[in-house]
C-alpha positions in Angstrom: 103.4 107.1 75.4 102.1 103.8 77.0 105.3 103.6 79.0 104.9 107.1 80.3 101.2 106.6 81.2 102.1 103.3 82.9 104.7 105.0 85.1 102.4 108.0 85.9 99.6 105.6 86.9 102.0 103.6 89.0 103.2 106.7 90.8 99.6 107.8 91.6 98.7 104.2 92.6 101.6 104.1 95.0 100.6 107.4 96.6 97.3 105.7 97.5 99.0 102.5 98.6 101.4 104.3 100.9 98.5 106.3 102.4 96.6 103.0 102.9 99.5 101.1 104.4 101.1 103.8 106.5 98.8 106.8 106.7 97.0 105.5 109.7 100.3 105.8 111.7 100.3 109.5 111.0 96.6 109.9 111.5 97.0 108.5 115.0 97.9 112.1 116.0 94.3 113.2 115.2 92.1 113.0 118.2 89.0 111.3 116.6 91.2 108.8 114.8 92.8 107.6 118.0 89.5 106.3 119.3 88.7 104.2 116.2 88.8 100.4 116.7 91.2 98.4 114.6 88.4 97.3 112.2 87.6 101.0 111.6 91.3 101.7 110.7 91.3 98.6 108.4 88.1 99.7 106.6 89.5 103.2 106.0 92.7 101.7 104.7 90.7 99.4 102.4 88.8 102.3 101.1 92.0 104.1 100.2 93.5 101.0 98.7 90.5 100.6 96.4 91.8 103.7 94.5 95.3 102.2 94.4 93.9 99.2 92.6 91.8 101.3 90.3 95.1 102.8 89.1 97.5 99.9 89.3 95.5 97.3 87.4 95.2 99.6 84.3 98.8 100.6 84.6 100.0 97.0 84.5 97.5 96.1 81.8 98.6 99.0 79.6 102.3 98.6 80.3 102.5 94.8 79.7 104.1 93.6 76.4 101.3 91.0 76.1 98.8 93.8 75.8 100.9 96.0 73.4 102.8 97.8 76.2 106.6 98.4 76.3 107.4 96.4 79.5 107.8 92.7 80.2 106.6 91.3 83.5 109.9 91.6 85.3 110.4 95.2 84.1 106.9 96.1 85.4 107.7 94.6 88.8 111.1 96.4 89.2 109.6 99.7 88.1 106.8 99.2 90.6 109.2 98.5 93.4 111.4 101.5 92.7 108.3 103.7 92.5 107.0 102.2 95.8 110.3 102.9 97.6 110.6 106.4 96.2 107.1 107.3 97.2 107.6 105.8 100.6 110.8 107.7 101.2 109.2 111.0 100.3 106.2 110.1 102.5 108.6 109.2 105.4 110.6 112.4 105.0 107.5 114.7 104.6 105.0 113.1 107.0 107.3 111.7 109.7 110.3 114.0 109.3 112.6 110.9 108.9 116.2 111.6 108.2 117.8 109.8 105.2 120.9 107.9 106.4 123.8 106.5 104.4 122.3 103.0 104.3 119.1 104.4 102.7 121.2 106.0 100.0 123.1 102.7 99.3 119.8 100.8 99.2 118.4 103.4 96.7 121.5 103.0 94.5 121.1 99.2 94.6 117.5 99.6 93.4 118.7 101.9 90.6 121.2 99.1 89.6 118.3 96.6 89.6 116.5 98.8 87.1 119.6 99.0 85.0 120.1 95.2 85.0 116.4 94.3 84.4 116.4 96.5 81.3 119.8 95.3 80.0 119.5 93.1 76.9 
């Protein structure tokens, strides 16, 4: 169960991370947001990123083999990167109406291969 909880926390964490890093690009379409100075945008992003850390730190702590979890450090990192890219792709398609191209699919397949190889004995 620790593995499942780790992955679920990482998914939730990455939703906040993606919003913190890229949400302001979409929010620029909102009138009041357009007039915020850069420091205001940074502070809002930091506020969102706080919740990312509140989820990611426990996920990594729970999932790490040194703390009784099922994943070694490399596995945690690869899982994190795959989740990050998956959440980002979904965000890009939903919020920005981006089109998935062949090279995006190839990159996703290479990430899946990375997961395979990092878990290989």
